[in-house]
N, CA, C and O atoms as a GROMACS GRO file, in nm:
protein
  492
    1MET      N    1   2.610  -0.912  -2.596
    1MET     CA    2   2.479  -0.971  -2.571
    1MET      C    3   2.374  -0.864  -2.601
    1MET      O    4   2.386  -0.750  -2.555
    2GLY      N    5   2.273  -0.900  -2.678
    2GLY     CA    6   2.166  -0.809  -2.712
    2GLY      C    7   2.070  -0.789  -2.596
    2GLY      O    8   2.071  -0.864  -2.498
    3LEU      N    9   1.989  -0.687  -2.609
    3LEU     CA   10   1.894  -0.656  -2.502
    3LEU      C   11   1.790  -0.766  -2.485
    3LEU      O   12   1.746  -0.792  -2.373
    4PHE      N   13   1.750  -0.832  -2.595
    4PHE     CA   14   1.656  -0.942  -2.579
    4PHE      C   15   1.717  -1.054  -2.495
    4PHE      O   16   1.650  -1.111  -2.409
    5SER      N   17   1.842  -1.085  -2.519
    5SER     CA   18   1.909  -1.189  -2.440
    5SER      C   19   1.911  -1.154  -2.292
    5SER      O   20   1.892  -1.240  -2.207
    6LYS      N   21   1.935  -1.027  -2.263
    6LYS     CA   22   1.935  -0.981  -2.124
    6LYS      C   23   1.796  -0.999  -2.062
    6LYS      O   24   1.784  -1.044  -1.949
    7LEU      N   25   1.691  -0.963  -2.138
    7LEU     CA   26   1.554  -0.978  -2.090
    7LEU      C   27   1.522  -1.126  -2.066
    7LEU      O   28   1.467  -1.162  -1.963
    8LYS      N   29   1.558  -1.209  -2.163
    8LYS     CA   30   1.533  -1.353  -2.152
    8LYS      C   31   1.605  -1.411  -2.030
    8LYS      O   32   1.547  -1.490  -1.955
    9ASP      N   33   1.730  -1.372  -2.011
    9ASP     CA   34   1.806  -1.423  -1.897
    9ASP      C   35   1.749  -1.374  -1.764
    9ASP      O   36   1.757  -1.443  -1.663
   10SER      N   37   1.691  -1.253  -1.765
   10SER     CA   38   1.629  -1.199  -1.644
   10SER      C   39   1.506  -1.279  -1.603
   10SER      O   40   1.468  -1.280  -1.486
   11ILE      N   41   1.445  -1.346  -1.699
   11ILE     CA   42   1.328  -1.429  -1.671
   11ILE      C   43   1.370  -1.572  -1.645
   11ILE      O   44   1.343  -1.626  -1.538
   12PHE      N   45   1.436  -1.635  -1.743
   12PHE     CA   46   1.470  -1.776  -1.733
   12PHE      C   47   1.573  -1.805  -1.623
   12PHE      O   48   1.573  -1.914  -1.566
   13GLY      N   49   1.659  -1.709  -1.595
   13GLY     CA   50   1.762  -1.729  -1.494
   13GLY      C   51   1.724  -1.680  -1.356
   13GLY      O   52   1.805  -1.683  -1.264
   14SER      N   53   1.600  -1.634  -1.342
   14SER     CA   54   1.556  -1.576  -1.214
   14SER      C   55   1.528  -1.685  -1.110
   14SER      O   56   1.502  -1.801  -1.143
   15ASP      N   57   1.535  -1.644  -0.983
   15ASP     CA   58   1.498  -1.734  -0.875
   15ASP      C   59   1.353  -1.778  -0.891
   15ASP      O   60   1.318  -1.892  -0.863
   16GLU      N   61   1.268  -1.686  -0.938
   16GLU     CA   62   1.127  -1.718  -0.957
   16GLU      C   63   1.108  -1.828  -1.061
   16GLU      O   64   1.023  -1.916  -1.043
   17ALA      N   65   1.186  -1.825  -1.168
   17ALA     CA   66   1.176  -1.930  -1.270
   17ALA      C   67   1.214  -2.065  -1.211
   17ALA      O   68   1.150  -2.166  -1.239
   18LYS      N   69   1.318  -2.066  -1.130
   18LYS     CA   70   1.360  -2.192  -1.066
   18LYS      C   71   1.252  -2.243  -0.972
   18LYS      O   72   1.226  -2.363  -0.967
   19GLU      N   73   1.190  -2.151  -0.897
   19GLU     CA   74   1.085  -2.192  -0.803
   19GLU      C   75   0.962  -2.245  -0.877
   19GLU      O   76   0.904  -2.346  -0.836
   20VAL      N   77   0.922  -2.177  -0.985
   20VAL     CA   78   0.806  -2.221  -1.063
   20VAL      C   79   0.836  -2.356  -1.127
   20VAL      O   80   0.751  -2.446  -1.127
   21LYS      N   81   0.955  -2.370  -1.182
   21LYS     CA   82   0.991  -2.496  -1.248
   21LYS      C   83   0.993  -2.612  -1.148
   21LYS      O   84   0.948  -2.722  -1.178
   22ALA      N   85   1.045  -2.586  -1.028
   22ALA     CA   86   1.051  -2.690  -0.925
   22ALA      C   87   0.911  -2.729  -0.877
   22ALA      O   88   0.889  -2.844  -0.838
   23ALA      N   89   0.818  -2.635  -0.880
   23ALA     CA   90   0.682  -2.661  -0.832
   23ALA      C   91   0.592  -2.722  -0.940
   23ALA      O   92   0.481  -2.766  -0.910
   24THR      N   93   0.640  -2.726  -1.063
   24THR     CA   94   0.560  -2.776  -1.175
   24THR      C   95   0.594  -2.922  -1.202
   24THR      O   96   0.710  -2.953  -1.229
   25PRO      N   97   0.496  -3.012  -1.195
   25PRO     CA   98   0.526  -3.152  -1.222
   25PRO      C   99   0.561  -3.173  -1.369
   25PRO      O  100   0.508  -3.103  -1.455
   26PRO      N  101   0.649  -3.266  -1.398
   26PRO     CA  102   0.682  -3.292  -1.538
   26PRO      C  103   0.560  -3.343  -1.613
   26PRO      O  104   0.472  -3.405  -1.553
   27PRO      N  105   0.554  -3.317  -1.743
   27PRO     CA  106   0.438  -3.363  -1.820
   27PRO      C  107   0.433  -3.516  -1.824
   27PRO      O  108   0.536  -3.583  -1.827
   28ALA      N  109   0.313  -3.568  -1.825
   28ALA     CA  110   0.295  -3.713  -1.832
   28ALA      C  111   0.336  -3.762  -1.970
   28ALA      O  112   0.308  -3.695  -2.069
   29PRO      N  113   0.400  -3.876  -1.977
   29PRO     CA  114   0.436  -3.927  -2.110
   29PRO      C  115   0.310  -3.966  -2.186
   29PRO      O  116   0.212  -4.010  -2.126
   30PRO      N  117   0.313  -3.951  -2.318
   30PRO     CA  118   0.196  -3.989  -2.397
   30PRO      C  119   0.174  -4.139  -2.390
   30PRO      O  120   0.269  -4.216  -2.374
   31PRO      N  121   0.048  -4.181  -2.403
   31PRO     CA  122   0.022  -4.326  -2.399
   31PRO      C  123   0.090  -4.394  -2.518
   31PRO      O  124   0.093  -4.342  -2.630
   32ALA      N  125   0.142  -4.512  -2.492
   32ALA     CA  126   0.210  -4.587  -2.597
   32ALA      C  127   0.108  -4.647  -2.693
   32ALA      O  128   0.009  -4.707  -2.651
   33ALA      N  129   0.133  -4.630  -2.819
   33ALA     CA  130   0.046  -4.689  -2.921
   33ALA      C  131   0.107  -4.822  -2.962
   33ALA      O  132   0.229  -4.832  -2.977
   34PRO      N  133   0.026  -4.924  -2.979
   34PRO     CA  134   0.080  -5.055  -3.018
   34PRO      C  135   0.138  -5.052  -3.159
   34PRO      O  136   0.084  -4.986  -3.248
   35ALA      N  137   0.245  -5.125  -3.178
   35ALA     CA  138   0.308  -5.148  -3.309
   35ALA      C  139   0.351  -5.018  -3.378
   35ALA      O  140   0.344  -5.008  -3.500
   36THR      N  141   0.395  -4.921  -3.302
   36THR     CA  142   0.449  -4.800  -3.363
   36THR      C  143   0.595  -4.787  -3.325
   36THR      O  144   0.634  -4.830  -3.216
   37PRO      N  145   0.675  -4.728  -3.411
   37PRO     CA  146   0.816  -4.713  -3.377
   37PRO      C  147   0.831  -4.620  -3.257
   37PRO      O  148   0.748  -4.531  -3.235
   38ALA      N  149   0.935  -4.641  -3.181
   38ALA     CA  150   0.959  -4.559  -3.063
   38ALA      C  151   0.984  -4.415  -3.103
   38ALA      O  152   1.058  -4.387  -3.198
   39ALA      N  153   0.923  -4.325  -3.030
   39ALA     CA  154   0.943  -4.183  -3.056
   39ALA      C  155   1.081  -4.142  -3.004
   39ALA      O  156   1.132  -4.201  -2.909
   40PRO      N  157   1.140  -4.040  -3.067
   40PRO     CA  158   1.271  -3.996  -3.017
   40PRO      C  159   1.255  -3.942  -2.875
   40PRO      O  160   1.151  -3.888  -2.838
   41ALA      N  161   1.361  -3.957  -2.799
   41ALA     CA  162   1.356  -3.911  -2.660
   41ALA      C  163   1.344  -3.759  -2.657
   41ALA      O  164   1.401  -3.689  -2.740
   42GLU      N  165   1.266  -3.710  -2.558
   42GLU     CA  166   1.252  -3.566  -2.542
   42GLU      C  167   1.379  -3.510  -2.484
   42GLU      O  168   1.451  -3.580  -2.412
   43PRO      N  169   1.410  -3.383  -2.514
   43PRO     CA  170   1.529  -3.323  -2.458
   43PRO      C  171   1.523  -3.320  -2.306
   43PRO      O  172   1.416  -3.311  -2.246
   44GLN      N  173   1.641  -3.327  -2.246
   44GLN     CA  174   1.650  -3.324  -2.100
   44GLN      C  175   1.593  -3.193  -2.047
   44GLN      O  176   1.613  -3.088  -2.107
   45GLY      N  177   1.524  -3.199  -1.938
   45GLY     CA  178   1.468  -3.078  -1.877
   45GLY      C  179   1.328  -3.051  -1.927
   45GLY      O  180   1.284  -3.102  -2.030
   46GLN      N  181   1.261  -2.969  -1.850
   46GLN     CA  182   1.123  -2.938  -1.884
   46GLN      C  183   1.114  -2.791  -1.919
   46GLN      O  184   1.181  -2.709  -1.855
   47PRO      N  185   1.034  -2.754  -2.018
   47PRO     CA  186   1.023  -2.613  -2.057
   47PRO      C  187   0.966  -2.528  -1.944
   47PRO      O  188   0.890  -2.574  -1.860
   48ILE      N  189   1.007  -2.402  -1.945
   48ILE     CA  190   0.960  -2.307  -1.846
   48ILE      C  191   0.831  -2.242  -1.896
   48ILE      O  192   0.823  -2.200  -2.011
   49ASP      N  193   0.731  -2.234  -1.810
   49ASP     CA  194   0.606  -2.166  -1.841
   49ASP      C  195   0.630  -2.017  -1.816
   49ASP      O  196   0.624  -1.970  -1.702
   50VAL      N  197   0.658  -1.942  -1.923
   50VAL     CA  198   0.696  -1.802  -1.913
   50VAL      C  199   0.587  -1.720  -1.842
   50VAL      O  200   0.618  -1.638  -1.756
   51GLU      N  201   0.463  -1.741  -1.879
   51GLU     CA  202   0.355  -1.665  -1.816
   51GLU      C  203   0.345  -1.694  -1.668
   51GLU      O  204   0.321  -1.603  -1.589
   52ALA      N  205   0.362  -1.820  -1.629
   52ALA     CA  206   0.357  -1.855  -1.487
   52ALA      C  207   0.470  -1.787  -1.411
   52ALA      O  208   0.451  -1.739  -1.300
   53VAL      N  209   0.588  -1.783  -1.472
   53VAL     CA  210   0.702  -1.717  -1.407
   53VAL      C  211   0.675  -1.568  -1.392
   53VAL      O  212   0.699  -1.512  -1.285
   54LEU      N  213   0.626  -1.504  -1.498
   54LEU     CA  214   0.600  -1.359  -1.491
   54LEU      C  215   0.488  -1.327  -1.392
   54LEU      O  216   0.496  -1.228  -1.320
   55ASP      N  217   0.384  -1.410  -1.388
   55ASP     CA  218   0.278  -1.391  -1.289
   55ASP      C  219   0.334  -1.403  -1.148
   55ASP      O  220   0.303  -1.323  -1.060
   56TYR      N  221   0.418  -1.504  -1.128
   56TYR     CA  222   0.478  -1.527  -0.997
   56TYR      C  223   0.569  -1.411  -0.958
   56TYR      O  224   0.569  -1.367  -0.844
   57MET      N  225   0.647  -1.361  -1.055
   57MET     CA  226   0.735  -1.246  -1.029
   57MET      C  227   0.652  -1.125  -0.983
   57MET      O  228   0.685  -1.059  -0.885
   58ALA      N  229   0.544  -1.099  -1.055
   58ALA     CA  230   0.460  -0.984  -1.023
   58ALA      C  231   0.401  -0.997  -0.883
   58ALA      O  232   0.397  -0.901  -0.806
   59LYS      N  233   0.356  -1.117  -0.851
   59LYS     CA  234   0.296  -1.142  -0.719
   59LYS      C  235   0.402  -1.132  -0.610
   59LYS      O  236   0.382  -1.064  -0.509
   60LYS      N  237   0.514  -1.199  -0.629
   60LYS     CA  238   0.619  -1.204  -0.529
   60LYS      C  239   0.682  -1.066  -0.505
   60LYS      O  240   0.716  -1.032  -0.392
   61ARG      N  241   0.697  -0.990  -0.610
   61ARG     CA  242   0.761  -0.859  -0.599
   61ARG      C  243   0.662  -0.748  -0.565
   61ARG      O  244   0.700  -0.633  -0.545
   62GLY      N  245   0.533  -0.785  -0.559
   62GLY     CA  246   0.431  -0.688  -0.523
   62GLY      C  247   0.420  -0.574  -0.622
   62GLY      O  248   0.397  -0.459  -0.585
   63GLN      N  249   0.438  -0.608  -0.749
   63GLN     CA  250   0.432  -0.507  -0.854
   63GLN      C  251   0.306  -0.524  -0.937
   63GLN      O  252   0.305  -0.599  -1.035
   64PRO      N  253   0.200  -0.455  -0.900
   64PRO     CA  254   0.083  -0.464  -0.988
   64PRO      C  255   0.118  -0.392  -1.118
   64PRO      O  256   0.152  -0.274  -1.119
   65ASN      N  257   0.109  -0.463  -1.223
   65ASN     CA  258   0.141  -0.403  -1.352
   65ASN      C  259   0.064  -0.474  -1.463
   65ASN      O  260  -0.015  -0.565  -1.438
   66ASN      N  261   0.089  -0.432  -1.581
   66ASN     CA  262   0.018  -0.483  -1.695
   66ASN      C  263   0.117  -0.548  -1.793
   66ASN      O  264   0.118  -0.516  -1.912
   67TRP      N  265   0.199  -0.640  -1.742
   67TRP     CA  266   0.304  -0.698  -1.825
   67TRP      C  267   0.249  -0.776  -1.944
   67TRP      O  268   0.320  -0.795  -2.042
   68ARG      N  269   0.125  -0.821  -1.937
   68ARG     CA  270   0.067  -0.900  -2.046
   68ARG      C  271   0.044  -0.819  -2.173
   68ARG      O  272   0.032  -0.876  -2.281
   69THR      N  273   0.037  -0.686  -2.161
   69THR     CA  274   0.014  -0.603  -2.280
   69THR      C  275   0.112  -0.488  -2.294
   69THR      O  276   0.117  -0.424  -2.399
   70SER      N  277   0.191  -0.460  -2.191
   70SER     CA  278   0.279  -0.344  -2.193
   70SER      C  279   0.426  -0.386  -2.190
   70SER      O  280   0.470  -0.454  -2.098
   71ILE      N  281   0.501  -0.345  -2.292
   71ILE     CA  282   0.645  -0.374  -2.294
   71ILE      C  283   0.714  -0.300  -2.182
   71ILE      O  284   0.810  -0.351  -2.124
   72VAL      N  285   0.669  -0.179  -2.150
   72VAL     CA  286   0.729  -0.102  -2.041
   72VAL      C  287   0.713  -0.177  -1.909
   72VAL      O  288   0.809  -0.192  -1.834
   73ASP      N  289   0.592  -0.225  -1.880
   73ASP     CA  290   0.568  -0.298  -1.756
   73ASP      C  291   0.643  -0.430  -1.753
   73ASP      O  292   0.691  -0.472  -1.647
   74LEU      N  293   0.654  -0.497  -1.867
   74LEU     CA  294   0.730  -0.622  -1.873
   74LEU      C  295   0.876  -0.596  -1.840
   74LEU      O  296   0.937  -0.671  -1.762
   75MET      N  297   0.934  -0.492  -1.898
   75MET     CA  298   1.074  -0.459  -1.872
   75MET      C  299   1.094  -0.417  -1.726
   75MET      O  300   1.194  -0.454  -1.664
   76LYS      N  301   1.001  -0.341  -1.672
   76LYS     CA  302   1.008  -0.300  -1.531
   76LYS      C  303   1.005  -0.423  -1.441
   76LYS      O  304   1.083  -0.433  -1.346
   77LEU      N  305   0.915  -0.516  -1.470
   77LEU     CA  306   0.897  -0.634  -1.388
   77LEU      C  307   1.025  -0.714  -1.373
   77LEU      O  308   1.054  -0.765  -1.265
   78VAL      N  309   1.102  -0.725  -1.480
   78VAL     CA  310   1.224  -0.805  -1.475
   78VAL      C  311   1.346  -0.721  -1.436
   78VAL      O  312   1.460  -0.769  -1.441
   79GLY      N  313   1.323  -0.596  -1.398
   79GLY     CA  314   1.430  -0.510  -1.347
   79GLY      C  315   1.517  -0.447  -1.453
   79GLY      O  316   1.633  -0.413  -1.427
   80MET      N  317   1.464  -0.431  -1.572
   80MET     CA  318   1.541  -0.372  -1.681
   80MET      C  319   1.507  -0.224  -1.700
   80MET      O  320   1.400  -0.178  -1.661
   81ASP      N  321   1.599  -0.153  -1.761
   81ASP     CA  322   1.575  -0.016  -1.802
   81ASP      C  323   1.462  -0.020  -1.906
   81ASP      O  324   1.469  -0.096  -2.002
   82HIS      N  325   1.360   0.062  -1.886
   82HIS     CA  326   1.245   0.062  -1.977
   82HIS      C  327   1.232   0.195  -2.050
   82HIS      O  328   1.126   0.227  -2.104
   83SER      N  329   1.339   0.272  -2.050
   83SER     CA  330   1.338   0.403  -2.116
   83SER      C  331   1.318   0.387  -2.267
   83SER      O  332   1.331   0.277  -2.321
   84LEU      N  333   1.288   0.497  -2.332
   84LEU     CA  334   1.272   0.495  -2.478
   84LEU      C  335   1.400   0.446  -2.544
   84LEU      O  336   1.395   0.368  -2.639
   85GLU      N  337   1.515   0.490  -2.495
   85GLU     CA  338   1.642   0.446  -2.554
   85GLU      C  339   1.658   0.294  -2.544
   85GLU      O  340   1.702   0.230  -2.639
   86ALA      N  341   1.622   0.237  -2.429
   86ALA     CA  342   1.630   0.091  -2.412
   86ALA      C  343   1.533   0.020  -2.506
   86ALA      O  344   1.567  -0.082  -2.565
   87ARG      N  345   1.412   0.074  -2.519
   87ARG     CA  346   1.314   0.013  -2.609
   87ARG      C  347   1.358   0.024  -2.754
   87ARG      O  348   1.334  -0.067  -2.833
   88LYS      N  349   1.424   0.134  -2.789
   88LYS     CA  350   1.477   0.147  -2.926
   88LYS      C  351   1.582   0.040  -2.951
   88LYS      O  352   1.584  -0.024  -3.056
   89GLU      N  353   1.670   0.020  -2.853
   89GLU     CA  354   1.774  -0.083  -2.866
   89GLU      C  355   1.712  -0.222  -2.879
   89GLU      O  356   1.756  -0.302  -2.962
   90LEU      N  357   1.610  -0.250  -2.798
   90LEU     CA  358   1.542  -0.378  -2.806
   90LEU      C  359   1.474  -0.395  -2.942
   90LEU      O  360   1.478  -0.503  -3.000
   91ALA      N  361   1.412  -0.288  -2.992
   91ALA     CA  362   1.347  -0.294  -3.123
   91ALA      C  363   1.448  -0.326  -3.233
   91ALA      O  364   1.421  -0.407  -3.322
   92LYS      N  365   1.563  -0.263  -3.227
   92LYS     CA  366   1.668  -0.292  -3.326
   92LYS      C  367   1.714  -0.436  -3.313
   92LYS      O  368   1.734  -0.505  -3.413
   93ASP      N  369   1.731  -0.482  -3.190
   93ASP     CA  370   1.776  -0.618  -3.162
   93ASP      C  371   1.680  -0.721  -3.222
   93ASP      O  372   1.723  -0.827  -3.269
   94LEU      N  373   1.549  -0.689  -3.221
   94LEU     CA  374   1.448  -0.783  -3.269
   94LEU      C  375   1.406  -0.760  -3.415
   94LEU      O  376   1.320  -0.831  -3.467
   95GLY      N  377   1.467  -0.661  -3.479
   95GLY     CA  378   1.442  -0.641  -3.622
   95GLY      C  379   1.326  -0.550  -3.657
   95GLY      O  380   1.270  -0.561  -3.766
   96TYR      N  381   1.287  -0.462  -3.567
   96TYR     CA  382   1.178  -0.368  -3.596
   96TYR      C  383   1.220  -0.273  -3.707
   96TYR      O  384   1.331  -0.220  -3.703
   97THR      N  385   1.133  -0.252  -3.806
   97THR     CA  386   1.168  -0.166  -3.919
   97THR      C  387   1.092  -0.035  -3.922
   97THR      O  388   1.115   0.047  -4.011
   98GLY      N  389   1.001  -0.014  -3.829
   98GLY     CA  390   0.923   0.110  -3.825
   98GLY      C  391   1.002   0.222  -3.758
   98GLY      O  392   1.121   0.209  -3.728
   99ALA      N  393   0.933   0.331  -3.737
   99ALA     CA  394   0.994   0.447  -3.671
   99ALA      C  395   1.024   0.414  -3.525
   99ALA      O  396   0.940   0.359  -3.453
  100LEU      N  397   1.144   0.449  -3.483
  100LEU     CA  398   1.185   0.424  -3.345
  100LEU      C  399   1.152   0.546  -3.259
  100LEU      O  400   1.239   0.619  -3.213
  101ASP      N  401   1.021   0.565  -3.241
  101ASP     CA  402   0.975   0.688  -3.177
  101ASP      C  403   0.896   0.664  -3.048
  101ASP      O  404   0.840   0.758  -2.991
  102GLY      N  405   0.890   0.540  -3.004
  102GLY     CA  406   0.816   0.511  -2.881
  102GLY      C  407   0.666   0.511  -2.899
  102GLY      O  408   0.591   0.517  -2.802
  103SER      N  409   0.622   0.504  -3.023
  103SER     CA  410   0.478   0.508  -3.052
  103SER      C  411   0.409   0.382  -3.000
  103SER      O  412   0.474   0.282  -2.967
  104ALA      N  413   0.278   0.389  -2.993
  104ALA     CA  414   0.201   0.272  -2.953
  104ALA      C  415   0.229   0.156  -3.049
  104ALA      O  416   0.238   0.041  -3.006
  105GLU      N  417   0.242   0.187  -3.177
  105GLU     CA  418   0.269   0.083  -3.277
  105GLU      C  419   0.400   0.012  -3.244
  105GLU      O  420   0.406  -0.111  -3.246
  106MET      N  421   0.504   0.088  -3.215
  106MET     CA  422   0.633   0.029  -3.183
  106MET      C  423   0.625  -0.055  -3.055
  106MET      O  424   0.675  -0.167  -3.051
  107ASN      N  425   0.562   0.000  -2.952
  107ASN     CA  426   0.553  -0.070  -2.825
  107ASN      C  427   0.470  -0.198  -2.834
  107ASN      O  428   0.506  -0.299  -2.774
  108LEU      N  429   0.361  -0.193  -2.908
  108LEU     CA  430   0.279  -0.314  -2.926
  108LEU      C  431   0.355  -0.421  -3.004
  108LEU      O  432   0.350  -0.539  -2.970
  109TRP      N  433   0.426  -0.378  -3.108
  109TRP     CA  434   0.507  -0.472  -3.187
  109TRP      C  435   0.613  -0.536  -3.098
  109TRP      O  436   0.633  -0.657  -3.100
  110LEU      N  437   0.680  -0.452  -3.019
  110LEU     CA  438   0.785  -0.501  -2.930
  110LEU      C  439   0.732  -0.606  -2.832
  110LEU      O  440   0.791  -0.713  -2.815
  111HIS      N  441   0.619  -0.574  -2.769
  111HIS     CA  442   0.563  -0.668  -2.673
  111HIS      C  443   0.528  -0.801  -2.740
  111HIS      O  444   0.560  -0.908  -2.687
  112LYS      N  445   0.463  -0.793  -2.853
  112LYS     CA  446   0.423  -0.915  -2.925
  112LYS      C  447   0.547  -0.997  -2.964
  112LYS      O  448   0.549  -1.119  -2.945
  113LYS      N  449   0.648  -0.932  -3.018
  113LYS     CA  450   0.769  -1.001  -3.062
  113LYS      C  451   0.843  -1.063  -2.943
  113LYS      O  452   0.891  -1.176  -2.952
  114VAL      N  453   0.854  -0.989  -2.834
  114VAL     CA  454   0.922  -1.041  -2.715
  114VAL      C  455   0.850  -1.166  -2.664
  114VAL      O  456   0.915  -1.266  -2.634
  115MET      N  457   0.719  -1.160  -2.654
  115MET     CA  458   0.644  -1.276  -2.603
  115MET      C  459   0.656  -1.395  -2.698
  115MET      O  460   0.666  -1.509  -2.653
  116GLU      N  461   0.656  -1.371  -2.830
  116GLU     CA  462   0.674  -1.479  -2.927
  116GLU      C  463   0.810  -1.544  -2.909
  116GLU      O  464   0.822  -1.666  -2.905
  117ARG      N  465   0.914  -1.462  -2.900
  117ARG     CA  466   1.050  -1.514  -2.885
  117ARG      C  467   1.069  -1.588  -2.753
  117ARG      O  468   1.136  -1.691  -2.748
  118LEU      N  469   1.010  -1.536  -2.646
  118LEU     CA  470   1.019  -1.604  -2.518
  118LEU      C  471   0.953  -1.742  -2.526
  118LEU      O  472   1.005  -1.840  -2.471
  119ALA      N  473   0.840  -1.749  -2.593
  119ALA     CA  474   0.769  -1.878  -2.608
  119ALA      C  475   0.854  -1.976  -2.689
  119ALA      O  476   0.855  -2.095  -2.659
  120GLN      N  477   0.924  -1.926  -2.789
  120GLN     CA  478   1.010  -2.013  -2.871
  120GLN      C  479   1.133  -2.062  -2.796
  120GLN      O  480   1.180  -2.174  -2.820
  121GLU      N  481   1.184  -1.980  -2.708
  121GLU     CA  482   1.314  -2.010  -2.646
  121GLU      C  483   1.305  -2.062  -2.504
  121GLU      O  484   1.408  -2.077  -2.437
  122ARG      N  485   1.185  -2.088  -2.456
  122ARG     CA  486   1.172  -2.136  -2.318
  122ARG      C  487   1.240  -2.270  -2.303
  122ARG      O  488   1.216  -2.363  -2.381
  123VAL      N  489   1.324  -2.281  -2.205
  123VAL     CA  490   1.398  -2.405  -2.181
  123VAL      C  491   1.406  -2.439  -2.035
  123VAL      O  492   1.466  -2.540  -1.998
   0.00000   0.00000   0.00000
């Protein structure tokens, strides 16, 4: 299992994610349009609001941090190793091609890519 999968599981599989999902009402069905073919059924389950879960985690765990812009703080929040070695591994896992030196460029790319992937894979 790659480091991104571990990060994703730390969020989506967390007690906080379950609590946020349980507290979030399902989306209202779209209004039916007359004389249109039936839309395919939506997949079972409702998507997880990743930002709501991370906000809730930060509040519940009493960790003031900057997870919205910092990969280090995001990894800390979910209880992961946030060392340079761990970030290098995550960068490789996500296909980063720049220097694996812990630079601001690498960290910003990592944060952006992680948030994009989390948004794509929320279930």
